Steps between C-alpha positions, in 0.01 A plus 500: 500500500196654660525758775369459852218730411411304188496169678285629780250646251496153322424317826228749603347496152495123500322497841250763380444310167613814312755592243816651645427815298179541704700523823657840586733597776219710654245213488384373839426131548136597562499689156619173343239283667740315721350383823672387815553147383638634169740721698634214697540301175679795339732537804589128483579530122712816567689324772570202271595718199754710691603250766406739786277492799243772512420617859119499446207407722204421276260532791630846610663673205490829689744362749761402242791723397462362144282760317239344272313824419599503133707299243770770534513447882523127459785534242683742734461252793633215292793704382581589863479131607735393213747775586491394865604151400818607334 
């Protein structure tokens, strides 16, 4: 079974048309070539994969409490959301 981190990396790699090995925890979405539309699609895929709702405003990401500054931050946010559900 894959970990949350592994699954998030798979989703982001798929969106960036990269191999998961090319995505590190310190990668930013910008580093990976993911634009705002790609970000929204990634968030939808993450929500579906983990059955969560990400509190994210695609038009104003700086006003969201969900940190998208790096893959590591995204993983931490998802882990927090999953923990809050239980």
